[in-house]
N, C-alpha and C positions, 0 to 999 in steps of 0.2 A: 117571214113572208107576209105580204099584204093580205088583209081580209077582203079586199076588193074582188070583184068578179075577175076570174083568171084571164079570160080571153074575150075580147069584143072586137067586132069588125064593122067598119063603115063600108057597106057594100057599094055605096056611090063612088068611093075612092078606089076600091079593089079592082084590079085589072086581070085577076085570075092567072097571074103569071106562074104561080106555083113555086116561086123562089123560097118562100117561107117553109113550105113542107119539105122541099129538097134539102134544106139546111137544118132540119130538125133531126138531130143525131139519134134520139131515142124513139123516133117515129110516133111521137104523141100527136103531132099535127098532121091532119089528112085533108085532102081535097074532097069536099062533099059532092053529092050527086048533082048539085047545081054549079059545081066548079069553084065554089068558095071554100077557103080553108076553115077548118074547125078542129076542135080537140075533143074527140068522142070519149077518151079515157083520160081525165085530168091527172090521175095518179101516175101516169107515165111521164108527165111534164116535169122537167128538172129546173124550171124557172130561170133558164139561162138568158132569156130575152133575145135570142138570136133571130126569131121570127120578127120581133118588134124592130130590131136593128136593121134587118135586111130589106124590109118592105120598101119598095121604091116610091110609093105614093103616100106613105104614112097612114095607111088604112087601119092598122092594128093598134088597139089599146090593150095594154097588158097590165093586169092588176091595178087598173086605174091610171096607169102612166100613159100619157099621150105623146105622140111623135113630135108635136110642135114645142114641147117642153124639153126636148133632148138636145144635146150638143150635136150639131151636124158635122159630118166628116168633111164635107166640102168647105174650105175656107178656115178650118180649125188650125190654130197655131200649134204646130208639132215640131219637135227637134229634128234637125237634119241629121243625116248619118254622121257627119263630121262633128256636130254638137254632141251627139251621144257618145262618140268615141272620145272626145275631149273630156267629157264627164268621167268616163272610166279611167282615163289616165291621170286626172287631177284629183279624184276623191282621196281623202286622207281620213284616218281615224283620229278623232280629237280627244286628247287626254289632258287638256288644260282649258278651263272654262272661266269666263268672266263672272264676277259676283253679281249677276243680274238675272231676273226672271225673263222667260220667253213670253211674249205677248200671247195671252190665252186665245185670242181670236185667230192667230196664226195656227195654233195647235188644233183648234176646232176645224178650221178649213182643211188642214192636212188629214185629220182623222176621218172626216167625211169622204174625202177623195179615196182614202185607204179602203173604204168599204168596197171599192171596185177591184181590190186585189183578188187574183184568181184562187180558187180552191178546188180540190179534187172532186169531180162529179157535182160541182156547184153546191157543195154542202152548206156554205155560208155559216159556219159554226164558230167563227172567230170572235174573241172578246178582246177589246183594247183597254187595258188598265193603265191610265196615264197619271203618273206622279208629276204634276205640272209645274211646281215652283220650288223655291228653296225651302220654304217652311214645310211643305209636304215631304220633300226629300230628307230633311233633317228628322222628321217624325218616322219616316221609313227606316232610316239608319238606326234610330233608337230601338225600334221593334226588331230589326234585323239582329242587332247585337244581343238584345234580351233573349231572342229565340236561340241564338248560338250558345250563349252562356248558360241558359237554363236547360240545355239538352243533355240528357243522360242516356247512355246505351249500355247498361250493365257496368262493367269495369272498363269498357273501352274509352280511351281518352281521345279528345279531338286531335287530329294531326297538327303538327307544328305549323304547316303552311296556312292553316286556318286559324289556329288559336292566336298566334303572334300578331298577324294583321288585325284581328278582331280587337285584341287588347290595345293596339296602337290607335285604332280608329276611335275606340271608347275614350282614350286619353286625349284625342284631338291631335295626335301627332302626324298621322297620314291616313290616306283613304285609297288603298289600292283596289278595293272592291268596286267603288263607284267613281273613282278618278275626280272627285270634287264636282261632278256634274250637278247641274241645278234642276234636272228633270230626267225622267226615265219612262219609257213605254214598255209595258209587258204585254206581249201578244200571246194569248192562250187559245186553245181549241177544246171544245167539248167533245172528247173522243167517244162519248156514249150517245151522241145525238144521231138520229136517223140519217143514213146516207154518208156519214163521215168515213172516208176510206184512206185519207192521207193526212192525218192531223199534224204530224211533225213537219211534213213538207209545207203544209199550208201556213204554219207559223213562221217558218224561215222565209218563205216568199214574201209574206206581209212585212216582215222586218226589213228585208232588202228594199222593198218599195217605200217603206217609211224613210229609210236612210236617204234614198234618192230625193223624195219630196222635201225632207227636212233640209238637206244641203242646198236644194234649189231655192229654199227660202232663207238662206244665209246662216243656217244653224250648223253646229258641229255635232257629230255623232260618233258613238263607239259601241261596238258589240259587247255586251256584258256577259262574257262567258263565265266569269267568276260566280254569277248568281246560279248558273246551272251546276257548277262544280260544288258549291256549298249545298244546294238542294240535294245533290246526290249523297253528300256526307251527312246532312241533317235533314232527313226526309220530311219532317214536320214543319220545316221553316215556312214555306209559303202557305201551308195550311193555317198556321198561327197568325201570320202577318196579313194574308189576303183572303183566306178562306178557300184556297184552292184544294182540290183533292191531291193526294200524293202522286197519283198517276196522270195528272193533267199535263199534257204537252204544252210547253211554253218556251219562249226565249225573250230576252230583254235587250233593249237598245237605250243607251245613255244619250242624252242630248243637252244642249244649252248653247248659249252665245259663245263662240270660240274666243279664247284669249291668245290665240296664235294665228299667224297668217303665213301660209306656205307660198313660196314665190314661183315654184315650177313643179311640173310633174316629175315622177321618177321614171326610170327606164326598165321596163320588164317585158317588152314585146318579144325579145329574143329568148324568153324563158317559157314560151308557150310550147307544150309538148303536143304536137299535132301528129296524128296517125290517120292518113287517108285510107279509107276502106274501099 
């Protein structure tokens, strides 16, 4: 959260419409005795910025953020319903990537936008760990293999589904864990942070929105479920590789420049299980 003053009001612009207070879900914002909005108890404010966004005259400054610096709704370029539907029908998981790094400026732009991903009760406790290029991915793979091979749990052996692919990847034969991706985003949540109520859901939502933004920028993506499976089998994996706690909620998304181009969408509309209540 910003260290700036929480709420400031330009009374010359305020028309006392009360829209901001009515849209304050937790009741932190009240209309004062003179009819101007105020926040008498800042501890109740969840920093959602709804008051800032809804003000028709831009009279509110929130943690130093001014209305004139925000993206206006009117005239903003937004996808049509048809464009959004087309995206849903055309998205594919990419499991073949070109041997090339993604432009870091593109990644920085995506990750900044990703800060707008919704979180339960506006907890904003997400962390984006980006393995951004081929060199970093190769280093991650090495640490990944070392963590697996160095793991001992009494007399328990690693399961075959994990041990065999790990050996193959160390030999350079195949990479079923990371599909040869040149980058990976690991989204994690600090489940111990104040106000965090839905850490696992927050992580998955952010990954979904990263996938959308990445593909809109011409990148290929693939959900990295294997990393979760391996973490369950080798609980110290990400603690050793990234310094995560073993209880840290996370999910990973592979990305890179796709080495494959699909020509059409698939047909799944008839598979929707719809139950009208």
